[in-house]
N, C-alpha and C positions, 0 to 999 in steps of 0.2 A: 458582297460587299463589308459586312459586318467584321470579316477578320482581314479584310486588304490594310496595308498600312497607312495610317493617316499622318501626318504632321505632327499632332498634338492630340492627347486626351485628356487635355486638362480639365475640361467640363465633368467628364466622367468621373475621373477621381477627386475632383473637388464635392459632387454627389456624393460618391463614398466615401468621403471624410465626414461625412452628417451620421454614417453608422445607420441605416434605416430611414431615411428623410425623405427617399424617393421612391417611385414606382419602376417597375422594369421597363428600360429603358435603352438607350443605344448603347451596343456593345455587347449587351447581355443575349446568350441564347433565349430563343424562343419559347414560350409556352403554349401548350397546346390547349391546356383547360382555359375556360372562360373565368372562371371564379379567382383565378390566381394574376391573371394579368394586371390587374391594378393594385395589388399587393406592395405593399415595401419591402426593398431587397436589402438585406444586412451581410456584408460579406462576413462568411464564416471560417472559411479554410483557405490556406495558400498552398497551391501546389509548385514547389520548385522545380524547376526543368533542371538538365544537364545542360554544361555549357556549350556542348557540340550539337544540342538537340534542334534540328532544320525548320522553318517555319511551317512546311508542309504536317511534319510529325506534329505539330503544335495544333495545327488547324483540325487535325483527323481527332486528335485525342480532345478539344472541344468539342467538335461535333458528338463522338460517343458520350461523353459526359452528359449533353445535353438531349440526346437520343431517347425516346420512349423505353418505358423497361420491355416492352412488347418487341422493342426493335433490337434489343440487347444490350440497350442504354442504361444511364443511373436515372433519368428525368431530374436531373438536375440543374442548376444555372451555372453557367462559366463565364467568365470575362477575359480577355486575354490579355490585359494590363495595357502599357503604353502602345505596344503594337504587336505584331505576329512574330517577331523576330524575338522579344522579349524571353527572358527566363521564368517568368511565373504566370499562374492562372490563380483568379480569385472564383472561388466556389462559394453560392449561396444554394437555398434550396425554396420551391415553390409551397404552397401549403399543402397541396395533396399528397405529394410524396412525404413531408413530412408527416400527416396524418393516417396515412399507410401504413409507414414505419412503426407510429406510434403502436396500433394495433398488433403488428406483427412483433415487435417487443413484448406485447403484455404489458406495457406501462397502463397504471391506474389514474385517472383524471376526475375533478370534481363533476358530478352529476347534477341535473338540475335540481334536485332533493338536497342537494348538500355533501351527500354522501361520496366517499372514492369508489368508482367503480371502474371496471377494467375496460379502455378504451374500445369503441365499435366504429370503424368508419362508417358504415352504413347508420349508424344510430348518432352521428356526429353533430346534430344540430340539437340534441338534448343534453349536451355536455356545456358546460359553463364556460363562454368563451371561446369555442373549439375553432382558433384558429392559431398562429403561430405566436401569441402572446402567452397563452396557456402552458406552452414547451418552455423549458427554462433553456438558456443559451448553452449549456451543458449538454443537455439531451439534442438540441437543434444541432448541434456540430458532430456528436457521435453519431446522430442519423446519416448524416453527411457520410462521416467515414466507411460506417456500415453499407451504406448503398456502394460507394467506391469500391471497398473492398468484395464485395459482391459481384464485380462486372467480371462476368465468363465468356468467351468466344462461344459465339454461335455456330460458327464453321473454321475452319483454316482459312487464314487470310494475312496478309504481307503486310507489316506495318510500313505506311508511306515514311520515305526518308531515311529508311535503314536497310542495310544489306538482307539479303536473303536468309542469313544465319536467322533472323529475330521474325520468323513467321510465329503467329500464335495457331497453335492447334484447337481442334474442338474441346471445349470445356476447359480450357486453360484459364488459370485466373489471370484476369488481363492486368491488375493493378500490380500483382506481383512480377509478372512477367516484365513490366514495365521497369519497375524497380531493378530488376538484376540485369538489365539491359542497359541502365544507366541513362534511361529518358525521364524518368522519376526521380530526383535526388533526394527530395523529402516532401513530407505532408504533416502539417500541423495547423491548430486552430488558431485563429488570430485574438488577439485580447481585443476586450472592449474599452476604450481609455475612461469612460465615463462610469461605466460600471465596475472596473476593476479601482477607482478611485474614491467612489463610494464606500466600496468593501473595505479597503484599507484603512479608510477612516475609522469605519464601525471595528474592524479586526484587531489591530494593532498600534494604530499611531495615538489612540486617545489614553486614557485613562480607566477605560471601563473593564471589567472583570468577565461578564457573562460573552460567550463568543455569538458572532450572528450566523447559527448553523444552518437554516433556512437561505440565507444568502448565499452561504458558502457550496450549498447544495446547488443552489441555481446557477451559482458561475462555474464553479470546477465539478462539479457532479456528485453523484452519491458515496462513490469509491471514496472519493477523497473527504468527504463529509464525514462518512463515518469513521474514517481515521482518528479527524479532529473531536469528533463527540466523544469517542472513547478516551483520547487523551484528556479530553475536559473531563468526565465522567471519573477517568481513574483517578487525576489529580485530586478533584474534591473527596475521594475517598479515601484519600492519603490520611485524611485530617485527624479521624479517631486512633488511627495506630501513630501518628505523630505525637498528639497530645497523651496515649498512653506511654510512648517511648518516652517523651520528656520527662512524666511522673516518675516511670520506675527508674530512670538514671538519677533524678533528683533524689528519690528516698532511699534508693540503695547506695547511692555515694558511689556509681560505677562509673565515672570518668577515668579512665585509665590514662597514664603517663606515657610519656614519648617512648617507652620500652614496649610498650603494650601489657605492662603490669595490672594487675588488678586484686589488691590486697582485700578487698570485699568478697572475693569470689565464695569464700565460705561461710558467709553470714546469711543469717535466715531470711533479710531481706531480700536478699540477692538470689537465694534460692527461690523464694515465693515470686518474686518479678520475673524470673526466668520462666517460670512455668506458665504464669499469667501470660507473657508476651508469648508463649508458643501456642497456648491453647489459641487463645485471640487469633493469632495469624491464620490457625488452622481456618477456624470459623470466618474469620475477615475473609476469606480468599474466595471461598465459597459463596457467602451472601454477595459479596461484590459481582462475581461474574455472574450468579443468577438474576440478581437485579439489572445488570447492563442489558441480558438478554431480553429481559422485558421492555426495557427503553429502547432497546435495537429495533425490535419488531414495532414499537409504537411508531418510532421516527421512520421505519419502511412504509410504514400505513400512510403518515404524513407526507412523504415524498413520492408516492407512486410506484413504489418498487415491491410491494408486498406480493404480488403475482404474476412475476416475470414468466414470461414463456422459456420453454426448456426446448431449444431447437437442435436439428441436427449438425455439429458442427462441422463446417466446410475445413479442409486442410489448412494448416498454420502457414504463415509466410515462412521458408526455409526447408519444409519439407519436401524431401525428394524421392524418387523411387522409380521402376519402371510403369510406364502408362498400363492399366490394365480396367476392367469393370469392376467397380465399388460392386460386393454382393447386395449392399443393404440398400444402395440409391440406383444402382444401375446405371450411373455415369462413369465415363471413360476420366481417369485420373491417377495420379501417380499412387502404387500401390508399393508396400514394404513388409515383407515377411516379418509376422511376430516374433519366429523365434532367433531371427539376426539381431534384432534391439535386444531380446535376452542375452544373447550371446554377448553383445558388445556393454551390457551394463555388468555382466558376470566376470569379463576377462578384462576391461579397461573401468569402468565407471566403480566398482567397489573397491579395486587395490588402490586406486588414486585417492580415494577417500579415507583408506585405512592408512594410508602414506601423509596424510597430514592428520591424522588421530596420532599416528606416531610421533610426528613433528610437535603435538602438542604435550605428547608425555617428555618429548625431549627439554622444552620448556621450563615443565615443571620440576626437572632433574636439575637443570641448572639454575633455578629459581631457589632450592633448598640448600644448593650447594653456596651459593651467594649469600643466604640467610645464614647458614653455619659461618662463613668467613666475618661477615661483618658483626655478629655477634661475640667472636672470639676477638675480633678488634677492637670492640667497644669495651670487653674486660680489661684490655689490656691500656687503653687510653682513657677511658671513663670522662669524657669531655663533650662540649654542645657539639663539634663536630661528628664524632662519632655516634652520637645519637641522632643527629639528621642522618647519617649513613645508614642508619636501621633499617629507613623507608627504602633505600636506594634499591634493593632485589625488587621489591614488588612494584616500585615505579617502572623498573627496565621490564620487568615480565607483564605488566599491564600492557606496556608500549608494544610488546612482541606480540602479545596475542590479538591487539586490533590491527596488527600489522598482517597479521596470519590469516586473520577474517578477511581481511579487505582481499588478500590475494585469491583466497579459498572461494570467495562469492566469485570472482571471475575465472576460476578453475571449474566452479561447479556449472556456469553457465555453458561454458564450451563443452564440458561432458554431457548436459542435458541436449544441447543440439546435436553432439555426435550421435546421440542414442536416436534422433529421429523421430521424436514421437508426432501423430498426424494430428491431434486436437491442441489449441493451444491448452486447454484446463489439465490434460495429461502432461504436459509441458511443464507448467506452471506447479502440479501437485510433485513431480519428480524432483523439480528444482528446490521447491520449498522443503520435503523431505530432507533432500540433501543437507541444506543450508542448517534445518533446525536440529538434525543429527550432530553436526561439526558445532554449531553455537553451544548447544547445552556442553555438551563435551571440553568445548575451548574455556567456558566462561565458569564452569563449575565444578571442574574434575580437581581442581587445587584445592577448592574449597571443602570438598567430599573427603579427599585423601587427608587434609588436615584435621577435618572433625574426625572421622572415625578409624584413620588408621594412625595418625601421629597423636589423635584426640590431645590436641595442644589449643587449649580456648583462647589463650593471650594470641597466639600468632594467627588465629581465625579471625579474631576482633580487629587483630591490627590489619589484615588482609582485607577485610571487608570495607575498611575505613577507607585503606587507599584505592581499592575500586572504586567507592562511590564518589571519590573527589576527584581522583585522576581521568577515570574513564569519562565522568559527564565533562571535564574541561577540554580533554580530546576530542570529544562529540562535538561542541560547540564550536571549536576552531575547523574543524574539518568540514562540518555541514554547513557555515553561516560564514565565518571570517574569511576562510581563504576563498570561496564561492565569490564574497563582496568583492575582496583584494583584484580577483581576477575580471570580474566585471569593471568594476573599476579604473584598473589601469591596463588591461589590455583589451577586453571585449570594446568598452565604451568610445575608445577614440576612432575606430573602424566605423561608426555609426555614423554617417554623414546625411544629410538632406539637401537636396538640393533646391533651389528657389522655384525651379518651373513644375515640379512634380512631389511635393514634399508629403501626399498621402501614400504613392506607392514607395517611397524610402522609408516612411514609417513601418510597413509592412516587410519591408526587405530586412529594416533592421531587426524585427522580431526574430528572423532566421540566424542571426548573428549569436542569439542567445543561446546557452547549451540546452540541452533537451533535457527536462524535467527527470532524473534516476528513478522516480518511481517510490513508492512507499515502504518496499520491501526491507530497506535499512532502517526504518523509523519505527516499523512494528517489532523488529529485532532488537531493537533497543528497549522499547517498552517491556517484550518480555524479559529481558535480561534484568532488567528493574525489578519486574515483578516475582521473579525467581529469588533476587537478592532479600526482597520484603518477604516471602512467603515463607523462603527454606530454612533462612537464617537471621532472621531480624531479632530471634529470642537472645543470641548472644551478642548484638550490638544493636540496642532499642533505638538508637537515633538515625537508623535505616531511612525510616519513613519521614523524619524531620528533612533529611536533606535530599531524599528524592522530590520530596514536596518544593523545597526551594527550587531545584532544579527543573522541575517541569513548569513553574509559573512563569520562567525565562523559557521554558521551550516552546510553550504553546505561540509566544508571541514571533521568536525566531523562526519556528517552521513557518508559521503563517507569513513572515516578511520573505521568506525565503523562495514560496512557492510565488508570491504575488512578481517579486520583483528580479529575482536572480536567474530565473529559469524559463524556457519558453512554457504556455499554457499547454499542460497535459490534455490528452483525449480521456475521458473517464467513463468507463461503461457502468450502464446501472446495477447497481448491486442491491440485496435485500439485506445483507449483514457484514460481518468482516472475515466470512467465509472460513478458511483452515485456521486462521491465527485466532479464532475464538476457541476451536479445539484445542490448539496450541496451549492457550491459557488454562482451558480446564484442567488439561493434565500436569500443568505443573501444579495446580491447585492441590490436585490429589496426592503428588509426589510430598507436597510439602506435610501431609500428616505424617506420613514416614519419617523424613527428615528431622522434623520438630521432637515425635518421640523419642528417636534414638540421643538428639543431641541432649535432652533432657537427662540421660544416664552420663553425660558428660561430666555432672555437676558432683564434685569431692563429696560435698556437704550431702546432698541427695542421696549418693551412696552410703555416706557415712549413718544416715539416720534409716536406712533400711537395714543394713548389718546391726546397727543397735537393735532394731525390732526383731532379731534374731533369722533374717534373711539371707541365705548364702546366694552366691551369683547366679545360679542356674534361678533362684527363685526372681531374682530381680529381674532377669533376662524375661523369663515368663510373663511377670507384672507388664514389662513394657510391650510383649506382644498383646498383651490382653488390653492393654489403654489404647495401644494403637487400632486394634479392631473396632473398640468401643467408639474411638473418635470418627472412624471412616464409618461407621453405621451413623453416627450424629451427622456427618456431612452429606450421606446418602438421603436421610430421612429431611434435611433441609432443603436439597435439591428438590425433592419431591413435593415438599409444603409450599416452596415459592415456584409458582407456574413460571414457564418458558415467556407465557406472552398474557398480558392482561385478558380477563374474559371478554371485555367489550373488541378487542382486538381480535380474539377468536372468532366471536360473531361476526364482525366484519369479514373477515377472510372466508370462511365458509359462505356468505352471502356472497361475495364477490366470485368464488368457484360455483355455485350454484346459478347467476344470472350468467357468468361465461359459458357454462353448459348449456343453458336455455338457448341463449344466441346462436352457439353451433348448431342445435338441433335445426331452428330456424334456417339458418342457413342451408343445411342439407337438405330439408324441406324443399326448399325452394329450386334446389338443384335438381 
């Protein structure tokens, strides 16, 4: 009777509208665990079904979601919505399912003594408030997704309401199969309006400078919280180089004119400021990354992700191949030969990436041609208009590189899909590698060429100034302004609420928002910023000042965007920034080489060396020596500053020890 069509479900959705103000009641799948019967239900996920899905298919799917795990189900709570013929299913989770998944994921929670410990289901009564309250909303929603994604067919079965072509075979991933069959159109976490309102007021609506990072972690999850934590940490770390840059600019008189001229290039103060800024940038980048790793480990402990379990990964959605027995797990699943993947990478991915790198070089050549033309034009005209046109090649080339980066990101996604990686981690690693190689070449090739081949410091300074101003404006427009206009004038008019069932309409309205594009582009933007500052700021000391101004607005813009302009994203628990931390550290190392050789571009410095009796070879050897000394200093700093505080190291070792002891006890009982 639960799934039979009723005239109205107004009572159910009025209760759902209170978001957690009711116990498991009419319409929800039954719970076999006695301790979960009287608990509160909070709608966590919305499953959007295809338009042609029949009622019997929906009933079968709801039974599957609510069935015990031993019977092949997800042991979750499901509600059919208004009636069995509707196109949505609201999903929640009972306490027991949440707690068992918490242990499986390796999350740490507050123990009775106040310390964070790896959660154990058998020892759950000794954890503080070991119910759904001590799990954040983001954790509960991710666990529900984790259980749904883990659904596998225990035997061959035909899906009711579909043709025989859509038969589930043994060990098929059910959720992936239903998605490819068009049964499941979308699955996304639901916003909690009250929590979202409180978070918005504490995050970007007021005048406060500090970010509510714990609240961000609780609502959006640790992967989002780590991005905003790093953005916050990096932004305030810009203060020292910004103050230094302003001081150097003021005392050396290095405000360049519209043509990028710099009459003070040969002066003593300019050379001294050049050297101070170069050495400071190298040391600053090292100290910042080492201090961030310490802060990252502290946040990981506080958010319970210090001891995440490493699990054998299931095949990612989209992975395909011939069915066979996996030699590691003994399960029947799609298999794809490694040599075929390597062949695809060698014959398709590498040439396509090379083609885009060639397009970068083509854009660079066009930029040089345009630069020569406007310089010639300015000599003939020498007017305000010609002075303005001097910046046009840089502006056009920056627009070109941004457009090329957008196109390449989609191409890299398609290439990585074509390579057919089994695990999601491998997919992300290869995608990130492609994008990082292209990003470094796309954004920094011109600067390196100007610096080390053309050796044109005024042009390098003008180019950096254009990049810092134009790129930031373009990013703000594409990331915030355009999504806001689309939401305000295109999406919003289609969001209607009926008087009979306002809560269901609110659920449906969330599905009209675009999916959150992820943090990939945000990290790329910060990485490029970090590169400009650590690699080239010695020739443009105001770099940190412009970045600081941009990032103070970036924090609020990104917060507004994720809260208002997109659907709530799923956020897996993470212990740090992952591969992005490595990328920042690599740039930090490259900054030593870049700044050392940029010092040689100073004519005054070269003159001083020659006056001291040094020839070109001696100057070159001196630069190499200084480079190696600074690299050694960088390594010593990295060793002297531990990656994690001593108290975190002891906590981590204690968590590992207690987890090992608990595992031994379980093995003894078995």
